[in-house]
C-alpha beads as a LAMMPS data file, in Angstrom:
LAMMPS data file: protein, C-alpha beads

287 atoms
286 bonds

1 atom types
1 bond types

-500.0 500.0 xlo xhi
-500.0 500.0 ylo yhi
-500.0 500.0 zlo zhi

Masses

1 110.0

Atoms # bond

1 1 1 0.022 -0.014 0.001
2 1 1 1.399 3.388 -0.996
3 1 1 2.075 6.271 1.445
4 1 1 -0.706 8.231 -0.108
5 1 1 -3.258 5.381 0.368
6 1 1 -2.116 4.949 3.926
7 1 1 -2.781 8.687 4.519
8 1 1 -6.335 8.383 3.030
9 1 1 -7.047 5.203 5.048
10 1 1 -5.719 6.758 8.239
11 1 1 -7.859 9.827 7.745
12 1 1 -10.919 7.659 7.053
13 1 1 -10.256 5.698 10.200
14 1 1 -10.054 8.900 12.246
15 1 1 -13.168 10.285 10.601
16 1 1 -15.052 7.059 11.324
17 1 1 -13.924 6.871 14.902
18 1 1 -14.725 10.469 15.717
19 1 1 -17.964 10.269 13.650
20 1 1 -19.126 7.431 15.913
21 1 1 -18.323 9.640 18.955
22 1 1 -20.258 12.526 17.417
23 1 1 -23.342 10.390 17.135
24 1 1 -23.355 10.041 20.931
25 1 1 -22.918 13.653 21.924
26 1 1 -25.044 16.868 21.693
27 1 1 -24.248 19.497 19.031
28 1 1 -22.773 21.686 21.783
29 1 1 -20.140 18.980 22.381
30 1 1 -18.962 18.824 18.808
31 1 1 -15.202 18.284 19.085
32 1 1 -14.493 20.442 15.996
33 1 1 -15.986 23.435 17.788
34 1 1 -12.661 23.876 19.619
35 1 1 -10.919 24.700 16.359
36 1 1 -13.445 26.347 14.050
37 1 1 -16.504 28.610 14.176
38 1 1 -19.058 27.887 11.430
39 1 1 -21.869 30.385 10.640
40 1 1 -24.568 30.780 7.988
41 1 1 -24.536 34.303 6.695
42 1 1 -26.198 36.511 3.991
43 1 1 -24.889 39.250 1.775
44 1 1 -28.151 41.237 2.167
45 1 1 -30.266 41.950 5.222
46 1 1 -33.506 40.735 3.694
47 1 1 -35.174 38.491 1.112
48 1 1 -36.755 40.159 -1.874
49 1 1 -39.156 38.015 -4.049
50 1 1 -37.550 36.822 -7.323
51 1 1 -34.310 38.707 -6.491
52 1 1 -31.200 36.484 -6.149
53 1 1 -29.433 36.680 -2.810
54 1 1 -26.064 35.222 -1.913
55 1 1 -25.771 33.092 1.226
56 1 1 -22.597 31.458 2.545
57 1 1 -21.093 29.196 5.110
58 1 1 -18.396 31.160 6.885
59 1 1 -15.478 29.230 8.518
60 1 1 -13.239 30.940 11.057
61 1 1 -10.391 28.551 11.750
62 1 1 -7.989 28.380 14.626
63 1 1 -4.382 29.115 13.675
64 1 1 -2.705 25.975 12.201
65 1 1 -6.038 24.292 11.257
66 1 1 -7.558 24.038 7.815
67 1 1 -10.533 22.729 5.866
68 1 1 -10.724 21.595 2.274
69 1 1 -11.383 22.610 -1.366
70 1 1 -13.598 20.574 -3.743
71 1 1 -10.513 18.441 -4.559
72 1 1 -8.860 18.004 -1.156
73 1 1 -5.534 16.770 -2.499
74 1 1 -3.695 13.952 -0.745
75 1 1 -6.138 13.607 2.164
76 1 1 -9.405 14.914 3.574
77 1 1 -12.752 15.651 2.042
78 1 1 -14.637 18.858 1.031
79 1 1 -17.433 20.324 3.056
80 1 1 -21.010 19.307 2.154
81 1 1 -24.155 21.272 2.674
82 1 1 -27.708 19.952 2.996
83 1 1 -30.242 22.683 2.503
84 1 1 -33.741 23.015 3.924
85 1 1 -35.453 25.899 2.163
86 1 1 -38.938 27.409 2.277
87 1 1 -41.293 26.270 -0.508
88 1 1 -40.352 27.662 -3.921
89 1 1 -36.781 28.620 -3.061
90 1 1 -34.008 27.482 -5.361
91 1 1 -30.371 27.043 -4.357
92 1 1 -27.324 26.792 -6.611
93 1 1 -23.950 25.028 -6.115
94 1 1 -21.070 26.137 -3.945
95 1 1 -18.836 28.812 -5.549
96 1 1 -15.421 27.612 -4.415
97 1 1 -12.720 30.311 -3.949
98 1 1 -9.310 29.116 -5.088
99 1 1 -7.418 27.225 -2.399
100 1 1 -3.890 27.198 -1.063
101 1 1 -1.314 24.422 -1.264
102 1 1 -1.079 23.088 2.260
103 1 1 2.191 21.143 2.561
104 1 1 2.804 18.482 5.213
105 1 1 5.743 16.621 3.598
106 1 1 5.548 14.286 1.778
107 1 1 1.922 15.303 1.122
108 1 1 0.095 18.337 -0.186
109 1 1 -3.622 19.181 0.421
110 1 1 -5.699 21.864 -1.249
111 1 1 -7.723 23.847 1.256
112 1 1 -8.239 26.917 3.379
113 1 1 -6.747 28.340 6.563
114 1 1 -7.797 31.244 8.802
115 1 1 -11.072 32.211 7.203
116 1 1 -13.111 31.140 4.141
117 1 1 -16.592 31.760 2.806
118 1 1 -18.325 29.065 0.704
119 1 1 -21.063 31.092 -1.054
120 1 1 -24.138 29.897 -2.942
121 1 1 -26.808 31.816 -4.936
122 1 1 -30.399 31.468 -3.713
123 1 1 -33.446 32.533 -5.715
124 1 1 -36.611 33.225 -3.767
125 1 1 -40.015 32.722 -5.522
126 1 1 -42.655 35.352 -6.260
127 1 1 -45.667 35.666 -3.976
128 1 1 -43.833 36.087 -0.674
129 1 1 -45.539 38.385 1.712
130 1 1 -43.704 41.449 2.902
131 1 1 -43.309 41.443 6.635
132 1 1 -43.035 37.656 6.960
133 1 1 -39.793 35.823 7.762
134 1 1 -37.946 33.265 5.618
135 1 1 -36.160 30.590 7.647
136 1 1 -33.251 28.825 5.926
137 1 1 -31.532 25.812 7.405
138 1 1 -28.137 24.397 6.334
139 1 1 -26.770 21.194 7.746
140 1 1 -23.010 21.304 7.129
141 1 1 -20.625 18.299 7.237
142 1 1 -16.900 19.182 7.144
143 1 1 -13.414 18.226 8.294
144 1 1 -10.857 20.363 10.117
145 1 1 -7.312 19.149 10.223
146 1 1 -3.944 19.838 11.871
147 1 1 -1.954 16.844 12.947
148 1 1 -5.206 14.875 12.881
149 1 1 -8.537 15.393 11.151
150 1 1 -11.714 15.987 13.123
151 1 1 -15.117 15.774 11.426
152 1 1 -17.670 18.398 12.309
153 1 1 -21.325 18.845 11.687
154 1 1 -23.583 21.747 12.341
155 1 1 -27.215 22.639 11.741
156 1 1 -27.269 26.349 10.998
157 1 1 -30.363 28.543 10.912
158 1 1 -30.695 31.963 9.215
159 1 1 -33.924 33.980 9.594
160 1 1 -34.339 36.900 7.078
161 1 1 -37.324 39.253 6.788
162 1 1 -39.123 39.457 3.475
163 1 1 -39.073 43.050 2.092
164 1 1 -39.479 44.863 -1.166
165 1 1 -35.902 46.176 -0.904
166 1 1 -32.732 44.698 0.613
167 1 1 -29.747 46.545 2.039
168 1 1 -26.171 45.254 2.359
169 1 1 -25.712 42.982 5.339
170 1 1 -22.970 42.887 7.972
171 1 1 -21.008 40.351 5.892
172 1 1 -20.999 42.343 2.638
173 1 1 -17.241 42.966 2.683
174 1 1 -16.507 39.194 3.137
175 1 1 -18.681 38.306 0.087
176 1 1 -16.922 41.007 -2.010
177 1 1 -13.435 39.758 -0.965
178 1 1 -14.424 36.181 -1.648
179 1 1 -15.474 37.043 -5.215
180 1 1 -11.909 38.136 -5.889
181 1 1 -10.776 34.564 -5.183
182 1 1 -13.433 32.834 -7.260
183 1 1 -12.280 31.524 -10.641
184 1 1 -12.968 33.564 -13.798
185 1 1 -13.288 32.529 -17.431
186 1 1 -9.987 32.341 -19.273
187 1 1 -9.361 35.605 -21.095
188 1 1 -10.115 35.413 -24.857
189 1 1 -6.513 36.381 -25.786
190 1 1 -5.000 33.435 -23.902
191 1 1 -3.867 30.288 -25.686
192 1 1 -3.839 27.187 -23.459
193 1 1 -2.812 23.656 -24.453
194 1 1 -1.904 20.428 -22.689
195 1 1 0.184 17.419 -23.750
196 1 1 0.976 14.063 -22.158
197 1 1 4.736 13.523 -22.405
198 1 1 6.195 10.571 -20.553
199 1 1 5.625 10.957 -16.896
200 1 1 4.423 14.546 -17.150
201 1 1 1.574 16.709 -18.379
202 1 1 2.897 19.863 -20.114
203 1 1 0.514 22.703 -19.593
204 1 1 1.387 25.622 -21.902
205 1 1 -0.039 29.011 -21.184
206 1 1 0.467 31.879 -23.664
207 1 1 -0.864 35.184 -22.261
208 1 1 1.241 37.670 -24.187
209 1 1 3.235 38.532 -21.040
210 1 1 5.068 36.743 -18.279
211 1 1 2.576 35.301 -15.732
212 1 1 3.586 35.775 -12.077
213 1 1 3.802 32.699 -9.881
214 1 1 1.559 30.368 -11.926
215 1 1 0.041 27.452 -9.984
216 1 1 -2.329 24.698 -11.262
217 1 1 -4.953 23.089 -9.047
218 1 1 -6.586 19.931 -10.600
219 1 1 -10.305 19.628 -10.265
220 1 1 -10.179 15.854 -10.139
221 1 1 -8.056 13.877 -7.701
222 1 1 -5.289 11.432 -8.564
223 1 1 -4.295 12.994 -11.863
224 1 1 -1.116 14.698 -10.846
225 1 1 1.272 14.294 -7.897
226 1 1 0.062 17.070 -5.661
227 1 1 3.312 17.299 -3.719
228 1 1 5.581 17.390 -6.753
229 1 1 7.036 20.768 -7.694
230 1 1 5.341 22.454 -10.634
231 1 1 8.459 23.477 -12.556
232 1 1 8.022 26.361 -14.910
233 1 1 9.690 26.841 -18.286
234 1 1 9.633 30.273 -19.892
235 1 1 8.198 30.299 -23.458
236 1 1 7.589 33.036 -26.000
237 1 1 4.666 34.992 -24.652
238 1 1 4.067 32.784 -21.653
239 1 1 5.062 29.699 -19.633
240 1 1 4.928 25.997 -19.595
241 1 1 4.184 24.026 -16.404
242 1 1 5.533 20.566 -15.832
243 1 1 3.000 18.501 -13.911
244 1 1 4.111 15.091 -12.669
245 1 1 1.512 12.460 -13.352
246 1 1 -0.037 10.710 -10.377
247 1 1 1.143 7.127 -9.669
248 1 1 -2.577 6.334 -9.319
249 1 1 -3.520 7.540 -12.803
250 1 1 -5.005 4.445 -14.412
251 1 1 -5.783 5.565 -17.944
252 1 1 -4.800 8.432 -20.305
253 1 1 -6.565 11.716 -19.727
254 1 1 -8.635 13.145 -22.620
255 1 1 -9.000 16.536 -20.904
256 1 1 -7.365 18.275 -17.946
257 1 1 -9.599 20.513 -15.793
258 1 1 -8.774 22.761 -12.968
259 1 1 -7.690 26.229 -11.892
260 1 1 -4.716 28.218 -13.079
261 1 1 -3.793 30.859 -10.527
262 1 1 -1.748 33.652 -12.010
263 1 1 -0.756 36.841 -10.188
264 1 1 -3.307 36.113 -7.426
265 1 1 -6.303 35.605 -9.846
266 1 1 -7.794 32.177 -10.640
267 1 1 -9.020 31.056 -14.115
268 1 1 -10.924 28.001 -15.092
269 1 1 -9.116 25.624 -17.454
270 1 1 -10.688 22.808 -19.418
271 1 1 -8.408 21.737 -22.280
272 1 1 -7.893 18.605 -24.325
273 1 1 -4.751 16.634 -23.644
274 1 1 -2.696 15.849 -26.766
275 1 1 -1.468 12.245 -26.844
276 1 1 1.052 13.061 -29.597
277 1 1 3.859 14.634 -27.618
278 1 1 6.467 14.528 -30.400
279 1 1 4.277 16.602 -32.717
280 1 1 3.345 19.033 -29.973
281 1 1 7.026 19.511 -28.996
282 1 1 8.009 20.172 -32.676
283 1 1 5.223 22.644 -33.070
284 1 1 6.213 24.429 -29.809
285 1 1 9.836 24.699 -31.033
286 1 1 8.702 26.322 -34.284
287 1 1 6.587 28.874 -32.389

Bonds

1 1 1 2
2 1 2 3
3 1 3 4
4 1 4 5
5 1 5 6
6 1 6 7
7 1 7 8
8 1 8 9
9 1 9 10
10 1 10 11
11 1 11 12
12 1 12 13
13 1 13 14
14 1 14 15
15 1 15 16
16 1 16 17
17 1 17 18
18 1 18 19
19 1 19 20
20 1 20 21
21 1 21 22
22 1 22 23
23 1 23 24
24 1 24 25
25 1 25 26
26 1 26 27
27 1 27 28
28 1 28 29
29 1 29 30
30 1 30 31
31 1 31 32
32 1 32 33
33 1 33 34
34 1 34 35
35 1 35 36
36 1 36 37
37 1 37 38
38 1 38 39
39 1 39 40
40 1 40 41
41 1 41 42
42 1 42 43
43 1 43 44
44 1 44 45
45 1 45 46
46 1 46 47
47 1 47 48
48 1 48 49
49 1 49 50
50 1 50 51
51 1 51 52
52 1 52 53
53 1 53 54
54 1 54 55
55 1 55 56
56 1 56 57
57 1 57 58
58 1 58 59
59 1 59 60
60 1 60 61
61 1 61 62
62 1 62 63
63 1 63 64
64 1 64 65
65 1 65 66
66 1 66 67
67 1 67 68
68 1 68 69
69 1 69 70
70 1 70 71
71 1 71 72
72 1 72 73
73 1 73 74
74 1 74 75
75 1 75 76
76 1 76 77
77 1 77 78
78 1 78 79
79 1 79 80
80 1 80 81
81 1 81 82
82 1 82 83
83 1 83 84
84 1 84 85
85 1 85 86
86 1 86 87
87 1 87 88
88 1 88 89
89 1 89 90
90 1 90 91
91 1 91 92
92 1 92 93
93 1 93 94
94 1 94 95
95 1 95 96
96 1 96 97
97 1 97 98
98 1 98 99
99 1 99 100
100 1 100 101
101 1 101 102
102 1 102 103
103 1 103 104
104 1 104 105
105 1 105 106
106 1 106 107
107 1 107 108
108 1 108 109
109 1 109 110
110 1 110 111
111 1 111 112
112 1 112 113
113 1 113 114
114 1 114 115
115 1 115 116
116 1 116 117
117 1 117 118
118 1 118 119
119 1 119 120
120 1 120 121
121 1 121 122
122 1 122 123
123 1 123 124
124 1 124 125
125 1 125 126
126 1 126 127
127 1 127 128
128 1 128 129
129 1 129 130
130 1 130 131
131 1 131 132
132 1 132 133
133 1 133 134
134 1 134 135
135 1 135 136
136 1 136 137
137 1 137 138
138 1 138 139
139 1 139 140
140 1 140 141
141 1 141 142
142 1 142 143
143 1 143 144
144 1 144 145
145 1 145 146
146 1 146 147
147 1 147 148
148 1 148 149
149 1 149 150
150 1 150 151
151 1 151 152
152 1 152 153
153 1 153 154
154 1 154 155
155 1 155 156
156 1 156 157
157 1 157 158
158 1 158 159
159 1 159 160
160 1 160 161
161 1 161 162
162 1 162 163
163 1 163 164
164 1 164 165
165 1 165 166
166 1 166 167
167 1 167 168
168 1 168 169
169 1 169 170
170 1 170 171
171 1 171 172
172 1 172 173
173 1 173 174
174 1 174 175
175 1 175 176
176 1 176 177
177 1 177 178
178 1 178 179
179 1 179 180
180 1 180 181
181 1 181 182
182 1 182 183
183 1 183 184
184 1 184 185
185 1 185 186
186 1 186 187
187 1 187 188
188 1 188 189
189 1 189 190
190 1 190 191
191 1 191 192
192 1 192 193
193 1 193 194
194 1 194 195
195 1 195 196
196 1 196 197
197 1 197 198
198 1 198 199
199 1 199 200
200 1 200 201
201 1 201 202
202 1 202 203
203 1 203 204
204 1 204 205
205 1 205 206
206 1 206 207
207 1 207 208
208 1 208 209
209 1 209 210
210 1 210 211
211 1 211 212
212 1 212 213
213 1 213 214
214 1 214 215
215 1 215 216
216 1 216 217
217 1 217 218
218 1 218 219
219 1 219 220
220 1 220 221
221 1 221 222
222 1 222 223
223 1 223 224
224 1 224 225
225 1 225 226
226 1 226 227
227 1 227 228
228 1 228 229
229 1 229 230
230 1 230 231
231 1 231 232
232 1 232 233
233 1 233 234
234 1 234 235
235 1 235 236
236 1 236 237
237 1 237 238
238 1 238 239
239 1 239 240
240 1 240 241
241 1 241 242
242 1 242 243
243 1 243 244
244 1 244 245
245 1 245 246
246 1 246 247
247 1 247 248
248 1 248 249
249 1 249 250
250 1 250 251
251 1 251 252
252 1 252 253
253 1 253 254
254 1 254 255
255 1 255 256
256 1 256 257
257 1 257 258
258 1 258 259
259 1 259 260
260 1 260 261
261 1 261 262
262 1 262 263
263 1 263 264
264 1 264 265
265 1 265 266
266 1 266 267
267 1 267 268
268 1 268 269
269 1 269 270
270 1 270 271
271 1 271 272
272 1 272 273
273 1 273 274
274 1 274 275
275 1 275 276
276 1 276 277
277 1 277 278
278 1 278 279
279 1 279 280
280 1 280 281
281 1 281 282
282 1 282 283
283 1 283 284
284 1 284 285
285 1 285 286
286 1 286 287
């Protein structure tokens, strides 16, 4: 069994053991509460019929502790939210801000330290009566980790009045700052390509200028070795990242998806992977 699998199994055992303990205690005795505060918050102070409002799960983590991105990396699991909404309300998916590489040699996880907001769009229906209250419940399941992983669960309640106009709420600044960390569409002028070459994926990014501190975060697990350095080669008008293939990659990739973080801004990438490395390399040399 590989070191990586041992890590995943160990984490699962810890989660299972503590999860059994959680089933026997009251919510106030949740062991994760010692290391994180979890709160359901709103960008606005009210619900307006048919007007989209952003809600979010806010994590305030103790120093040295972290929780996880949608792809947690070498261990862990991402938070999950189960919503209970009033009749007619619609809720979207989590908008994940880009994560940090959290290194605990020889492993690397993808996640969040200090504070993170996992925001979701909510669309109220028409026909809500002004002066009433909308009660929204979110049951959140998550992991917080330091030297060990502790599972947490919370049932969070948010009550918002129904009005014909909403004002900014107390967490407006947090929502605005979080949007800066959410991935954007790749700029039209960029040229992105990927090739499978031996034990690496070569991810070529042509932006017309030198990208600062490029980092790639794969959307799916076990495609690249998370802890391997992402070596950068300068190219005309951009860079080429060398991504070591995962030892657990069982078949060739047809596409590579994830986030490219450049100069503190994240962009979505979804590009086909060329399986003809010789031709790609020759074309790159000509360019």
